[in-house]
C-alpha positions in Angstrom: -9.2 5.7 -26.4 -11.6 2.9 -25.5 -9.1 1.7 -22.9 -9.0 5.2 -21.3 -12.8 5.4 -21.2 -13.0 1.9 -19.7 -10.6 2.9 -16.9 -12.6 6.1 -16.3 -15.9 4.2 -16.0 -14.3 1.6 -13.7 -12.7 4.4 -11.5 -16.1 6.2 -11.3 -17.8 3.0 -10.1 -15.1 2.2 -7.6 -15.2 5.8 -6.3 -19.0 5.5 -5.8 -18.5 2.5 -3.6 -15.6 4.1 -1.7 -17.6 7.2 -1.0 -19.2 5.1 1.7 -16.6 6.7 3.9 -19.4 9.3 4.5 -21.0 6.8 6.9 -18.2 6.6 9.4 -18.1 10.2 10.7 -21.9 10.0 11.0 -21.7 7.0 13.4 -22.3 9.2 16.5 -25.4 10.7 15.0 -26.7 7.3 13.8 -26.1 5.9 17.2 -28.2 8.6 18.8 -31.1 8.2 16.2 -31.4 4.5 16.7 -30.5 4.5 20.4 -27.7 1.9 20.1 -24.3 2.0 21.9 -21.1 2.8 20.0 -20.0 -0.9 19.9 -23.1 -2.0 18.1 -22.3 0.4 15.2 -19.8 -2.2 14.1 -22.7 -4.1 12.5 -23.2 -1.2 10.1 -19.7 -1.9 8.8 -19.9 -5.7 9.1 -23.2 -6.1 7.3 -21.8 -4.1 4.4 -18.3 -5.2 4.0 -18.8 -8.9 4.7 -21.6 -9.0 2.1 -19.4 -7.3 -0.5 -16.5 -9.5 0.3 -18.5 -12.5 -0.8 -20.1 -10.7 -3.7 -16.8 -9.4 -5.0 -15.4 -12.9 -5.2 -18.5 -14.3 -6.8 -19.0 -11.3 -9.0 -15.5 -11.4 -10.3 -15.8 -15.1 -11.3 -19.1 -14.4 -13.0 -17.7 -11.5 -14.9 -14.9 -13.7 -16.3 -17.6 -15.8 -17.9 -20.3 -13.3 -19.0 -18.3 -10.0 -19.3 -17.1 -7.5 -16.8 -19.3 -4.6 -18.1 -22.6 -6.4 -17.5 -21.8 -7.3 -13.9 -20.4 -3.8 -13.2 -23.6 -2.1 -14.5 -25.8 -4.3 -12.4 -23.8 -3.3 -9.3 -24.1 0.4 -10.0 -27.9 0.1 -10.6 -28.4 -1.8 -7.4 -26.3 0.7 -5.5 -28.9 3.4 -6.3 -31.6 1.2 -4.8 -29.5 0.5 -1.7 -28.8 4.2 -1.0 -32.5 5.0 -1.1 -33.3 2.1 1.3 -30.6 3.3 3.7 -32.0 6.8 3.8 -35.5 5.6 4.4 -34.8 3.0 7.1 -37.0 3.5 10.1 -35.2 1.2 12.5 -31.7 -0.1 13.1 -32.6 -3.5 11.9 -34.0 -2.3 8.6 -31.0 0.0 8.2 -28.7 -3.1 8.5 -30.8 -4.8 5.8 -30.2 -1.9 3.5 -26.5 -2.2 4.2 -26.6 -5.8 3.1 -28.2 -4.8 -0.2 -25.5 -2.1 -0.5 -22.9 -4.7 0.1 -24.3 -6.9 -2.7 -24.1 -3.9 -5.1 -20.6 -2.8 -4.0 -19.2 -6.3 -4.4 -20.3 -6.5 -8.0 -18.5 -3.2 -8.7 -15.3 -4.0 -6.7 -15.2 -7.5 -8.2 -15.1 -6.2 -11.7 -13.4 -2.8 -11.6 -9.8 -4.1 -11.3 -10.4 -6.4 -14.3 -11.8 -3.5 -16.3 -8.7 -1.3 -15.7 -6.2 -4.1 -16.4 -7.8 -5.6 -19.5 -5.9 -3.3 -21.9 -2.8 -2.8 -19.8 0.4 -4.9 -20.5 1.7 -6.7 -17.4 4.5 -4.2 -17.1 2.0 -1.3 -16.7 -0.6 -2.9 -14.5 0.7 -1.2 -11.4 0.1 2.2 -13.1 -3.4 1.3 -14.1 -4.3 0.0 -10.7 -2.7 3.1 -9.2 -5.3 5.2 -11.0 -8.1 3.0 -9.8 -6.9 3.1 -6.2 -6.3 6.9 -6.3 -9.9 7.4 -7.3 -11.0 5.2 -4.5 -8.7 7.1 -2.1 -10.0 10.5 -3.2 -13.6 9.3 -2.6 -12.7 7.9 0.8 -11.0 11.2 1.7 -13.8 13.4 0.5 -16.5 11.4 2.1 -15.8 12.4 5.7 -15.5 16.0 4.9 -18.8 16.1 3.0 -20.5 13.9 5.6 -19.4 16.3 8.4 -21.0 19.2 6.7 -24.2 17.3 5.8 -24.7 15.7 9.2 -24.4 19.1 10.9 -26.6 20.9 8.5 -29.2 18.4 7.4 -28.9 15.1 9.2 -27.2 11.8 8.6 -29.9 10.5 6.2 -28.8 13.0 3.6 -25.5 11.1 3.1 -27.6 8.2 1.6 -30.1 10.3 -0.3 -27.3 12.4 -1.9 -25.7 9.3 -3.4 -28.7 8.2 -5.4 -28.2 10.7 -8.2 -24.5 10.0 -8.2 -25.3 6.3 -8.8 -27.7 7.2 -11.5 -25.1 9.4 -13.3 -22.5 6.6 -13.0 -24.9 4.1 -14.5 -25.7 6.5 -17.3 -22.0 6.8 -18.0 -21.5 3.0 -17.9 -24.4 2.4 -20.3 -23.6 5.2 -22.6 -20.0 4.4 -23.5 -18.4 1.4 -25.1 -16.0 -0.3 -22.7 -13.2 -2.6 -23.7 -14.1 -6.3 -23.4 -11.8 -8.7 -21.8 -11.4 -12.3 -23.0 -13.9 -14.6 -21.2 -12.7 -17.6 -19.3 -13.8 -21.0 -20.6 -14.3 -22.3 -17.0 -15.2 -21.3 -13.5 -12.2 -20.8 -11.1 -11.2 -23.9 -9.2 -9.7 -24.1 -5.7 -6.3 -24.7 -7.1 -6.5 -21.2 -8.8 -6.8 -19.3 -5.6 -4.9 -21.6 -3.1 -1.5 -21.0 -4.7 1.2 -19.2 -2.7 1.4 -16.4 -5.3 -2.3 -15.7 -4.5 -2.4 -16.5 -0.8 0.6 -14.3 0.1 -0.9 -11.0 -1.1 -4.3 -12.1 0.3 -2.9 -12.6 3.8 -1.1 -9.3 3.8 -4.2 -7.5 2.5 -6.2 -9.1 5.3 -3.8 -7.8 7.9 -3.4 -4.3 6.5 -7.1 -3.7 6.3 -7.8 -5.2 9.7 -5.4 -2.7 11.1 -6.5 0.4 9.3 -10.1 -0.1 10.4 -9.1 0.8 13.9 -9.1 4.3 12.3 -12.3 3.9 10.4 -14.3 2.5 13.3 -12.9 4.3 16.4 -11.4 7.6 15.3 -14.8 9.2 14.6 -15.8 8.5 18.3 -12.3 9.5 19.5 -12.5 12.9 17.8 -16.0 13.6 19.1 -15.9 12.2 22.6 -12.2 12.6 23.6 -11.2 15.7 21.6 -14.6 17.4 21.7 -14.8 18.2 18.0 -18.1 18.5 16.1 -18.9 16.4 13.0 -17.6 18.9 10.5 -14.2 19.5 12.2 -13.9 15.7 12.9 -14.5 15.1 9.2 -11.7 17.3 8.2 -9.2 15.4 10.4 -10.7 12.0 9.6 -10.3 12.5 5.8 -6.5 12.7 6.2 -6.2 8.9 6.4 -7.8 8.1 3.1 -6.2 11.3 1.6 -2.8 9.8 2.5 -3.9 6.6 0.7 -5.0 8.5 -2.4 -1.7 10.5 -2.6 0.5 7.4 -2.3 -1.5 5.1 -4.7 -0.5 6.4 -8.2 3.2 6.8 -7.3 3.3 3.4 -5.7 1.7 1.8 -8.8 4.3 3.4 -11.1 7.2 2.4 -8.9 6.0 -1.1 -8.5 6.1 -1.5 -12.3 9.8 -0.5 -12.1 11.1 -2.3 -9.0 8.6 -5.0 -8.3 5.9 -5.1 -5.7 7.5 -6.5 -2.6 9.8 -3.6 -1.5 6.8 -1.3 -1.5 4.5 -3.9 0.1 6.8 -4.2 3.1 7.5 -0.4 3.3 3.9 0.4 3.2 3.0 -2.0 6.0 5.8 -0.6 8.1 4.6 3.0 7.7 1.1 2.0 8.5 2.2 0.2 11.6 4.2 3.3 12.8 1.2 5.5 12.2 -1.1 3.3 14.2 1.4 3.0 17.0 1.7 6.8 17.2 -2.0 7.1 17.2 -2.0 4.7 20.2 0.2 7.2 22.0 -2.1 10.2 21.4 -4.3 11.7 24.1 -6.5 14.7 24.8 -3.5 17.0 24.9 -1.9 15.9 21.6 -1.7 18.9 19.3 -4.2 18.7 16.5 -1.5 19.2 13.8 0.4 16.3 15.2 -2.7 14.2 15.3 -3.4 15.2 11.7 0.1 14.1 10.6 -0.3 10.7 12.3 -3.7 10.1 10.6 -2.2 11.0 7.3 0.8 8.7 7.8 -1.3 5.7 8.6 -3.2 6.2 5.3 0.0 6.9 3.4 1.4 3.6 4.5 -1.8 1.8 3.3 -1.5 3.6 -0.1 2.1 2.5 -0.5 1.1 -1.1 0.2 -2.2 -1.5 -1.5 -1.5 -1.0 -5.2 1.7 -3.1 -5.4 0.1 -5.9 -3.4 -3.0 -5.9 -5.7 -0.7 -5.9 -8.7 1.2 -9.0 -7.3 -2.1 -10.8 -6.8 -3.5 -10.0 -10.3 -0.2 -11.0 -11.9 -0.8 -14.5 -10.6 -3.8 -14.9 -13.0 -4.1 -14.8 -16.7 -5.9 -12.2 -18.8 -9.2 -14.2 -18.9 -9.3 -14.5 -15.1 -8.7 -10.8 -14.0 -12.2 -10.7 -12.6 -11.4 -13.6 -10.3 -8.1 -11.9 -9.4 -9.8 -8.7 -8.4 -12.5 -10.5 -6.5 -9.9 -12.5 -4.6 -8.0 -9.5 -3.4 -11.1 -7.6 -2.4 -12.3 -10.7 -0.6 -9.1 -10.8 1.4 -9.3 -7.0 2.1 -12.8 -7.2 3.3 -12.4 -10.3 5.4 -9.6 -8.3 7.1 -12.0 -5.4 7.6 -14.7 -7.7 9.2 -12.1 -9.3 11.5 -10.6 -6.0 12.5 -13.9 -4.3 13.1 -15.3 -7.2 15.1 -12.2 -7.8 17.2 -11.4 -4.2 17.9 -15.0 -3.3 18.7 -15.1 -6.1 21.2 -11.8 -5.2 22.7 -12.9 -1.6 23.0 -16.3 -2.5 24.6 -14.6 -4.6 27.2 -11.7 -2.3 28.0 -13.8 0.9 28.1 -15.5 -0.5 31.2 -12.2 -0.6 33.1 -9.9 2.0 31.6 -12.3 4.5 30.0 -10.9 6.6 27.1 -7.6 4.7 27.3 -9.4 1.9 25.5 -8.9 3.9 22.3 -5.2 3.8 22.8 -5.1 0.1 23.5 -7.0 -0.7 20.3 -4.7 1.4 18.2 -1.7 -0.3 19.7 -3.2 -3.7 19.1 -3.8 -2.8 15.4 -0.2 -1.6 15.1 1.2 -4.9 16.4 -0.9 -6.8 13.9 0.3 -4.7 10.9 3.9 -4.8 12.1 3.8 -8.6 12.2 2.4 -8.6 8.6 5.4 -6.4 7.6 7.7 -9.0 9.1 5.9 -11.7 7.3 6.3 -9.7 4.0 10.0 -9.4 4.6 10.3 -13.2 5.0 8.3 -13.9 1.9 10.1 -11.3 -0.2 13.4 -13.1 0.6 12.0 -16.4 -0.5 12.9 -17.5 -4.1 10.0 -16.8 -6.4 8.0 -14.8 -4.0 7.4 -11.6 -6.1 4.5 -12.7 -8.3 4.0 -16.3 -9.3 5.2 -19.8 -8.7 
């Protein structure tokens, strides 16, 4: 019973962080409010995800020493403060500062949530436990754009920050009001040798590539839907939500299957599906039927969902029970470094190519992302064939 409650609390916290998908569909409105060009909106993502990448790694390590629940609760409480600051920000610079605070909070949650859900799960069932966590994150990612589209049209983009303050308060009350299962604490801080092993680096590299690629969708699709397809924020939110919805649909099944057949077949398959989805998106234009575009966006997210949970399970299996916080922090660190790289690189490519090819810059960026993910799939095939590649050395 305690284990189930612990997983529920962890899933609620991770969903709170993942609900930040409300921000992406509001980019055009934010860009207008602060009078900044589309390419500068990448800093809204970078300030947030780069901060929580570092915090997730540090927070997971601290949680292994002092307890996951304490660090998790601190992250939820700080999230409420960050949401209020984001809604109140008068300038683009102060808004970016609020995003840094939000990143600090999100990292504390992301760095501890995987350890909370795996603390009571035997190694053979970790994929299923992580599947539930990633499904909650995926559902929040999927629902965010839909809610955001409605709120931005009806009230304005600041409401997507104010509205999350009570959600954070409720999550904190839940985390404080229930007893969570306590993981064994580690007697030492993680050393470089703990994270620089092949069994850790392989999933980390692939997580980097997969998330760098998918953020072509997160960064550019909102602008593509509004400027190229002429959709309003509400209609764009409906289409945009299909990518994270695909991730949410795939995550639980991928976790259960990984427990049965091992992670690597699913890791490679997921990367391949994601690459195909991004490549098809690169071929879309203003005449592409909306149902076809919807299927493409769903497929890209589905591939990420097939990949994400087995890859996370492989990384966490490389660490002992007392270092699950470090394990979760490492994989989220790799994910978010990929996000920062993808956002920075693709935004720069888009800004430069838009001057010469116009709207076709969207297609070039999606194709570039597809190539990167396809190369990661090839790398996964190579590693899967190597002796001892599945989990540990």
